C-alpha positions in Angstrom: 137.0 80.8 127.3 137.6 84.6 127.5 134.2 86.2 127.1 135.7 89.5 125.8 137.4 87.5 123.0 134.2 85.7 122.2 132.4 89.0 121.9 135.1 90.4 119.6 134.7 87.3 117.4 130.9 87.8 117.2 131.0 91.5 116.5 133.8 91.1 113.9 132.0 88.4 112.0 128.7 90.3 112.1 130.5 93.3 110.5 132.3 91.0 108.0 129.0 89.5 107.0 127.4 92.9 106.6 130.3 94.0 104.3 130.1 90.7 102.3 126.5 90.8 101.5 126.4 94.6 100.8 129.1 94.1 98.2 127.6 90.9 96.8 124.2 92.5 95.9 125.3 96.1 95.4 124.3 96.3 91.7 120.9 94.8 92.2 118.9 97.9 93.1 120.4 99.9 90.2 120.1 97.3 87.5 117.6 99.5 85.5 120.3 102.2 85.5 122.9 99.8 84.3 120.5 98.6 81.5 119.9 102.2 80.4 123.5 103.2 80.5 124.8 100.2 78.5 121.6 99.7 76.3 121.1 96.2 77.5 118.1 93.9 78.1 117.2 93.2 81.8 118.2 89.5 81.3 121.7 90.5 80.2 122.3 93.1 82.8 121.4 90.6 85.5 124.7 88.9 84.8 126.2 91.4 87.3 124.4 89.5 90.0 124.7 85.9 88.7 128.4 86.3 87.9 129.2 87.1 91.6 127.1 84.3 93.0 128.6 81.9 90.5 132.1 82.9 91.6 131.2 82.5 95.2 129.7 79.0 94.6 132.7 77.8 92.6 135.4 79.1 94.9 133.9 78.0 98.2 135.5 74.6 98.4 139.0 75.7 97.1 139.2 78.6 99.5 137.8 76.6 102.3 140.7 74.1 101.7 143.2 76.9 101.4 142.2 78.2 104.8 143.2 74.8 106.3 146.7 75.4 105.1 147.4 79.1 105.6 145.0 79.9 108.4 141.3 80.9 108.5 141.8 84.5 109.7 144.3 85.2 107.0 142.0 83.9 104.2 139.0 85.8 105.5 140.8 89.1 105.9 142.5 88.8 102.5 139.3 87.8 100.8 137.3 90.7 102.1 140.0 93.2 101.4 140.2 92.1 97.7 136.4 92.2 97.4 136.3 95.7 98.9 139.0 97.0 96.5 137.1 95.6 93.5 133.9 97.2 94.9 135.5 100.6 95.0 136.9 100.0 91.4 133.5 99.0 90.0 131.9 102.5 89.5 134.8 103.7 87.3 134.7 100.8 84.8 133.0 101.9 81.5 132.9 98.5 79.7 130.1 96.1 80.6 132.0 92.8 79.9 134.8 94.1 82.2 132.2 94.8 84.8 130.9 91.3 84.7 134.5 89.9 84.9 135.2 92.1 87.9 132.0 90.8 89.6 133.0 87.2 88.9 136.4 87.8 90.6 134.6 89.7 93.4 132.4 86.7 94.0 135.4 84.4 94.2 137.0 86.7 96.8 133.8 86.9 98.8 133.8 83.1 99.1 136.9 83.4 101.2 134.8 84.8 104.1 131.6 83.0 103.4 133.1 79.5 103.2 135.4 79.9 106.2 133.4 81.8 108.8 131.4 78.9 110.2 134.5 76.7 110.7 136.3 79.6 112.4 133.4 80.2 114.7 133.1 76.5 115.6 136.8 76.2 116.5 137.4 79.5 118.2 134.3 79.3 120.4 134.8 75.6 121.1 131.2 75.0 120.1 129.9 76.8 123.2 126.8 78.9 122.4 127.6 78.4 118.7 124.0 78.8 117.8 124.0 82.3 119.3 127.2 83.3 117.5 126.0 81.8 114.2 122.7 83.7 114.6 124.6 87.0 114.9 126.6 86.1 111.8 123.5 85.3 109.8 121.9 88.5 111.2 124.9 90.4 109.6 124.1 88.8 106.3 120.5 90.0 106.4 121.5 93.5 107.5 124.1 93.6 104.7 121.7 92.3 102.0 119.0 94.8 103.0 121.2 97.8 103.7 123.2 97.4 100.5 120.0 97.2 98.4 118.3 100.1 100.0 121.3 102.4 100.1 122.3 101.6 96.5 118.7 102.1 95.4 118.2 105.5 97.2 121.5 107.0 96.2 121.2 105.5 92.7 118.0 107.5 92.1 120.0 110.8 92.6 123.5 109.8 91.4 123.0 107.0 88.9 124.4 103.5 89.1 127.9 104.7 89.8 126.8 106.7 92.8 124.7 103.8 94.1 127.4 101.2 93.8 130.0 103.6 95.3 127.8 104.4 98.3 127.5 100.6 99.1 131.3 100.2 98.6 132.0 103.0 101.1 129.7 101.5 103.7 131.4 98.1 103.2 134.8 99.8 103.6 134.0 100.9 107.1 132.7 97.5 108.1 135.8 95.8 106.5 138.2 98.1 108.4 136.5 97.2 111.7 136.4 93.5 110.8 140.2 93.5 110.3 140.9 95.3 113.6 138.5 93.2 115.7 138.9 89.7 114.4 141.3 87.8 116.8 144.0 85.4 115.5 143.2 81.7 115.8 144.0 79.9 119.0 142.6 76.5 118.2 143.3 76.0 114.5 146.3 73.8 113.6 147.5 74.6 110.1 148.0 71.6 107.8 150.9 71.3 105.4 150.3 71.9 101.7 149.3 68.4 100.8 146.5 67.3 98.5 145.7 64.0 100.3 144.6 65.5 103.7 142.5 68.1 101.9 140.8 65.5 99.8 140.5 63.4 102.9 138.6 66.1 104.6 136.4 66.7 101.6 135.7 62.9 101.4 134.8 62.9 105.1 132.4 65.8 104.7 130.7 64.0 101.8 130.5 60.6 103.6 128.7 61.9 106.7 125.1 61.2 105.9 123.9 63.6 108.6 125.5 66.6 106.9 123.3 66.1 103.8 120.4 67.5 105.8 121.9 71.0 106.3 123.2 70.9 102.7 119.7 70.3 101.4 118.3 73.0 103.7 120.8 75.4 102.2 120.2 74.4 98.5 116.4 74.1 98.6 115.8 76.9 101.1 117.9 79.4 99.2 116.5 78.3 95.9 113.0 79.1 97.3 114.1 82.4 98.8 115.7 83.7 95.7 112.8 82.7 93.6 110.3 84.6 95.7 112.4 87.8 95.7 113.2 87.5 92.0 109.6 87.4 90.9 107.9 89.3 93.6 108.2 92.6 91.7 106.3 91.1 88.8 103.6 90.0 91.1 103.2 93.3 92.9 103.3 95.5 89.8 100.8 93.3 87.8 97.0 93.3 88.1 95.2 93.2 90.3 97.7 94.8 92.7 99.3 97.4 90.4 101.8 98.6 93.0 104.2 101.4 91.7 107.7 100.0 91.1 109.3 102.4 93.6 107.1 101.2 96.3 107.5 97.5 95.3 111.3 97.9 95.9 110.5 98.5 99.5 109.8 94.8 99.8 113.5 94.4 100.6 112.7 95.8 104.1 111.3 92.4 104.9 114.9 91.3 105.3 114.7 92.9 108.7 112.6 90.0 109.8 115.6 87.7 109.0 117.8 89.8 111.2 115.6 89.2 114.2 114.7 85.5 113.6 118.3 84.4 112.8 119.5 85.6 116.1 116.5 84.2 118.0 116.7 80.8 116.2 120.4 80.5 117.1 119.7 81.0 120.8 116.7 78.7 120.7 118.7 76.0 119.0 121.2 76.1 121.9 118.4 75.8 124.4 115.8 73.5 122.7 117.7 71.6 120.2 118.6 72.3 116.6 116.2 69.8 115.0 113.1 71.2 116.6 114.0 74.8 115.8 115.1 73.9 112.2 111.9 72.1 111.4 109.9 75.0 113.0 111.8 77.5 110.7 111.0 75.5 107.6 107.3 75.3 108.7 107.2 79.0 109.2 108.7 79.5 105.7 106.0 77.4 104.1 103.3 79.3 106.1 104.7 82.6 104.6 104.4 81.1 101.1 100.8 80.1 101.7 99.9 83.5 103.0 101.3 85.2 99.9 98.8 83.3 97.7 96.2 85.9 98.7 95.5 88.8 96.3 95.5 91.3 99.2 98.6 93.5 99.4 98.5 93.6 103.2 98.4 89.8 103.5 101.2 89.4 100.9 103.4 91.8 102.9 102.7 89.8 106.1 103.4 86.6 104.3 106.7 87.9 102.9 107.8 88.9 106.4 106.9 85.5 107.8 108.5 83.7 104.8 111.8 85.7 105.2 111.9 85.2 108.9 111.4 81.5 108.6 114.0 81.1 106.0 116.7 82.9 107.9 115.9 81.1 111.1 116.3 77.8 109.3 119.5 78.9 107.6 121.0 80.1 110.9 120.5 76.7 112.5 121.5 74.6 109.5 124.8 76.5 109.0 125.6 76.1 112.7 124.8 72.4 112.5 127.6 71.9 109.9 130.2 73.4 112.3 129.2 71.1 115.1 128.5 67.9 113.1 131.6 67.8 110.9 134.8 66.2 112.3 137.8 68.4 113.0 139.5 67.0 109.8 136.5 67.9 107.7 135.1 71.1 109.3 136.5 73.5 106.8 135.5 71.4 103.8 132.0 70.8 105.2 131.5 74.6 105.7 132.6 75.1 102.1 130.2 72.5 100.9 127.4 74.2 102.7 128.2 77.4 100.9 128.4 75.6 97.6 124.9 74.2 98.2 123.6 77.6 99.4 124.8 79.6 96.4 124.4 76.7 93.9 120.8 76.5 95.1 120.5 80.3 94.6 121.7 80.1 91.0 119.9 76.9 89.9 116.8 77.3 92.1 116.3 80.9 91.1 116.2 79.9 87.4 113.9 76.9 87.9 111.6 78.8 90.2 111.4 81.7 87.8 110.5 79.3 85.0 107.8 77.8 87.2 106.4 81.2 87.7 106.3 81.9 84.0 104.7 78.6 83.2 102.3 78.2 86.2 101.9 81.6 87.7 102.3 82.4 91.4 100.2 79.5 92.7 102.1 76.9 90.6 105.4 78.3 91.7 104.3 78.2 95.4 103.4 74.5 95.0 106.9 73.8 93.7 108.6 75.7 96.5 106.5 74.0 99.1 107.7 70.6 97.7 111.3 71.8 97.9 110.9 72.8 101.5 109.1 69.6 102.4 112.0 67.6 101.0 114.4 69.6 103.2 112.3 68.9 106.2 112.2 65.2 105.6 116.0 65.2 105.2 116.3 67.0 108.6 114.0 64.4 110.2 116.0 61.5 108.7 119.3 62.9 109.9 117.9 63.3 113.4 116.8 59.6 113.4 120.2 58.5 112.1 122.0 60.6 114.8 119.7 59.1 117.5 120.4 55.6 116.4 124.1 56.2 116.2 124.2 57.5 119.7 122.2 54.5 121.0 124.6 52.1 119.2 127.6 53.9 120.7 126.0 53.8 124.2 125.5 50.0 123.8 129.1 49.5 122.6 130.5 51.5 125.5 129.4 49.2 128.3 130.4 46.1 126.4 133.9 47.6 125.8 134.1 48.5 129.5 133.1 45.0 130.5 135.7 43.5 128.2 138.4 45.8 129.6 137.4 44.8 133.2 137.6 41.2 132.3 141.0 41.7 130.8 142.3 43.4 133.9 140.9 40.7 136.1 142.6 38.0 134.0 145.9 39.9 134.1 145.6 40.2 137.9 145.0 36.5 138.1 148.1 35.7 136.0 150.1 38.0 138.3 148.9 36.2 141.4 149.6 32.7 139.9 153.2 33.7 139.0 
């Protein structure tokens, strides 16, 4: 495969992921300004985040299926352009319910890139060094999530929520323009006719493959754990005995940089050492970070947060790439969409459940719950590996038997020819 084309794909999807996640979380750092401007409670103003993630989760499967029909590049570019236009419109809307509605539609649009990128990568790279390419894509998601939050928060301190949101939208606009220019047209995708049966068949195949449930569970339980920690961390840092000022507590988002590094490293390591080993290692590191954060020392908590973040994004990078390799050609798009549904569904549900656990049992009880979630994900990965190994062994045993039968058939045919 042309290496220059492969590099264009990698860079384009990194930029697309940066724009996607910057737009997705743009309002988060200026939620207090939103609350003050619209006289709303924190729980109500948080709808600006949950509406977007809900839209993304709901639209992942339909847009993944649409990409099979009209082409993956077309869906990704159209989706990101719509999300960008809505991001530029957002600062000028004076009515809060309309803001929430726009965020819902923006989340739906963002799903067009999030749900399709993995399948596009798997097809256009032919699976070669997919872990490395997927690691770069996930690195873009971490850079976008961190940059959007920090930029919006810093500008928002001087220019209010409108300035903060607009600054993020302008950054995303530059990334979107480069994404459109760099992303090559498909060479390996064969568009399917607009027929419901093949699309449902692909979805059915993605659901029937038991091995795929492992990355789905990693996505749901891992993201649920991740969102829970970042949702309640501010409460932990600003409360006794730590009493960290809120402005400094917001710098915790810098820990996202660890995910940028580990997601790229984990993708390369999976190509070299095997995805199961690296994925289980990533989950173990995530648990280690959680355990470190049990300490009441600010320095240890920060170290634990970095370890936790790095471990999660390493696991996510490998799990998302696993879907693209494991799914059949018929089900690749739908399997990628199901992964995104699990990822953002886990974010929505897991964040609520984990937050309730923190309120009921404090940080230690919440940590115990999250460790259980991650343990379940690790067991699912191990079971999937055992099933894959057994399936390969069964296939290897069938192959010689089939070859022997074919040889016997040829010999019998030759005998009949000689006798005639």
